[in-house]
N, C-alpha and C positions, 0 to 999 in steps of 0.2 A: 585141306580140304578142299576144291573150291566148288561153290553150291551153282548146280546148272535150273537156269531158268525154263518155266513155263515156255514152249516153243512160241505159242502165241504171243503170248508178253514179249520174248524176245523180241520177236517179227514185231511187233507194234513199236519198241520202242526204240529198235534202230531204225522204222521207216521215220517216225517221232524225228531222231538226232539227221537224218540224212534231210528231208525238208524241212527242217530250222534251219539250217543253212544260208536256204533261198527266201522261206517264208516267214522266216521269225521279224524281217524288219519292219513287214507290213502292218504287224501286230505293233510291235513299239510305236510305231509312226503314231497308230492311231489311238494308243494309250498315252504319247505325246500331246496329243491334240486335245484329248480331254479329261478331264475330274474324276478319278475314279466315281462308277457309276453303283447305287444301291446294290446292282446285279453284280458288280464287280468286287464288287466287296464283301457282300455273302459269297460267293465262289471261291474268293479268296481264303476266309476266314476256314472254309471247310479242308481246303486243300493244306493249309498253313499248320493244321491241329499238330500232327504230331511227322516227323523225317520216316517217309511211305517205301515200305520195302518193295517190291515191283509187281510183286502178287495183287498191292492193294488197290496201286495206285491207278489202273483203270476203275477198278470199283469207286471211288473216289470221286475222278474225272466225273464219273456218270453221277453222281450224286450232286456234285458241286454244278454242272448241267442244270440240272432239273431246279438247285438254288437261285441259278444266274434268270433263268424262264421266269420261274416265280417272280425274281425283281424286276421285269420287265426287258430282259433280251431276247429278242424277235428272230436275228437271223444269222447264219454261223458267222457273220465278221465282229460281231458283237458278242456271242456266245463263247469264240474264240479268243478275243478280247479278255475275257472276264476268266477265263480257265488259262489266258496264255499260252496254247495252243495252236500248233499250225493248222490250216484249212484243211487240209487231207487228216490230220487225225479228230479233229471237228465234226467232219463228215461221219465216219465211221462212227465215232462213238453216239453223233444224233441219230443217225441211221436206225442204229440198231434198239434205242430208244421209241423210238417211234414205230417199229417192228413190234414191242411188248408192252404197244400202247402208254407208254408212260408220258411221252411228246405226242401232241400229233399235230401234221403239217397243215397248215391255212393259207391259201394262194402261195407266197415266196415266204414266208414265216413259219415258226413254230410255238404252239402253245402246250402248256399242261394239258397232257391227256387222261383219257374216262380210268386207266386203272389209276389214276391217284385217287379219283372221287369215290370208287371202290374202296378203295384202303384206307381212304381218311373216316368214307361211312361206319367202316369197322373201327376203326380205330377209337370213335366217337360211340358206339354201342359196347365195345370193350369195357370201357372206362364206367366204373360202378358208380358215380359220382349223379352223371347223368339221368342215370335210369332211378336212383334215389330220388333225384330231386323230380324229377319231369311230374309227380302229381301233385308238388307242392307247388310249383311253379301254374300247373292248368288251374288250382283251387285261385290264388292271384289274380289270375288272368277272367277267371270268372268273377270274380268280389270287385274286379275296377276296372276291367274294360280298356286296358292300358298294354303296353309292348312290356313284355317278362325278361329280363335277360336274367342268365348265369355264368359265369364268369371264372378262371384261375388266373391266377397270376403266373407270367413268364417274363422273367428276369425285369426290367424297368416296365412293362405294358399289361395290358388284362387282353386276356384270348378271351373270347366268347366262346362258350360250348355249345350253349343252346339259348332259344329264343321264342318266343308265341308273340307273333303279331297283335296289335290290340285290333278292336274292332271298331275305332272311333273314326277310320279313313285316313291314318296318317300315315307314314312311313319314313323310317331311319334312315342312317346310312348303317348303321350297325347287322352287322350277317356274320353267322355262325363261321368261326375260324377268322375273322375279322379281329385285328390290333389296336387298340385305341392307349396313350400311356396312361401310365395309374394314377397320376396323380390330378389329370385334366376329366376324369369320369366317375360318378360317384360310386361305381362297381368297383372299381378299381383302387378309390379311396377307402372304401370298407375293405381291403384286405393290410391296408396300412394302418389300421388302426392302434395295434400292437407296437408297432416301431416307434424310435426314440423322433423325439422332433429335430435332431441334425438331420434323420434321414428323411425323413417330410420335405424338408427344404430343401435335399438334391433330387429326390424326386420332381419336385415341383419344376427346379432348372431344367432336369432332361426334359418334363412336359411342354416348358416353354419354347424349348429349343426346339422338338421336334414339331411344333405347332407353327412356328415362325417359317417353315418351308412349306407348308400346305397354302394349297389356293382359297379356301375356307380359312374366316377368322372368326373364334368363338366370341362374343360380345360380350362376354365379363373373364377375364383371366386376374385372378389377383395377386398382389405383391405377397413376400414370403411371410411378413409379418399377419396379414390379413390370412394369410392361409392355415398358419399355424395355428392362429386364435381359434380359427373355428373347428380345426385338427382336435384340439385340445378337447373343447364341446363335444365333438363327434366323437371322440375316445369315449369320454366319459358318461355318454348317452350310447354308446353301441351303435350308432348309425351312420347315416354320412348322405349329402345332398348334394345335387351336381345342379350346380346355378347356372345355367345357359356358359359351363366351363368348357364345354367340351364340341356342342353343337350348337348353332344361334339358336333360341326359341325353345333351346329343350330341356326339362327337369325333371329330378328322378329323387327318387331316397331310396336309397340302400340297407344293408344287413349283409354282416359278416358270416359263413358258415364258417365252425370248427368242429374238426376230427376228435378221436379220440384222447387222444395228446393234449389237446384246447387249441391246439395250433390253428389259427385261421387256414384253410386252406381252399374257398372257396368265398363267392358274393352272389348273392341275387339283388335285383332292383324293379322296381315300376318307374316307367318312364312316360312323360307324357309333355305335350305343348301346354306352353304358358295359362292358356283360357281354360285349360283342363287341370292344371297347375298350381292354383296360388296358393303360399303361403300358410294359408291358413288347411286348404287340405295337406300338404306337404307334413304336418304336423300331426297331421290326425292318420296316416301313412304308417307314421312308422313302428307304433305296436304291430301294423297288421303285416308288414314286411320281417318284423323280427320277429312275429309268432311262426311265419314259415320257415325263416332264416333258422329257428333254433330247431322244428320239426325236423329238418333235415339233417343238422346236426347231431340231434339222439339219435337218428339209424346210423351214423356214421360211428357212434358209439362216445360221443359226447354226453356230461352227465351236468345239470345245474351244479354250481359249485354249492355245498352247503355251508352255511355258515361254522365257525367253530363253537363248540359248545362250552359253555362258562364252567368250573367246575367250583364248587361250593368249599371250601375248607371248613373241617369239621375240628 
């Protein structure tokens, strides 16, 4: 039995095939002239997840456009190159996303739209962790006057899901929704404490590859041996430091947050500049940060492990 496609989808696919005969060479030429960008990689990863049926192709292309825009694609040409679609198809999809407020047109280019801000805010509100953790972050902020972060692991990165700026007049690059390599941040390393040393090394290498591509250069990036030695101490103590490994002159103290199963599901940190974060104060902050991390963990169902009782033989 022959399957009949939705008329709208069939019309778009037929137009795409027809237009592709003349328009595709321009896209190929653009791709050959440039190395794959972050936008292209993000869009390609989304489109290559599974062989798509015609009914899902338009949806995945729309999502891939959002990924491309988030990765830096700003005009129809760069978005089309990221997706591998013709100009006419790209224009139709982009116009629909602008109309729905998922994109906004600025001058001759496109940026992520206000609808995504609305959905992102709702997504954060629906994440129980942020609601549970917020009072404890505020306690830390009032006690230290420093910048407080809450983050979760996302692949090889830490994703910041909450931040309370400090009151010392300092500003950091971090923001809610920002990502940084796990192994270069105190908050990220806190989520690595239960991992084996070989994974520590792999994540440090991944961090070095990412930081090699950025314009700023952290002042102190440890070699693998030093990093493993530090992580061993951190793992035994249940805390981590960031010693200017992610941002020049910035130090932080972090601790893990655990769920009812005992697994690390998040981490929090206190961060400031060197004048406010000498080594002595960092050591003093360890129990303070751990106390609030444990309090959040307990609200998530975690319980302090009880020592095994020793039976007396009679």
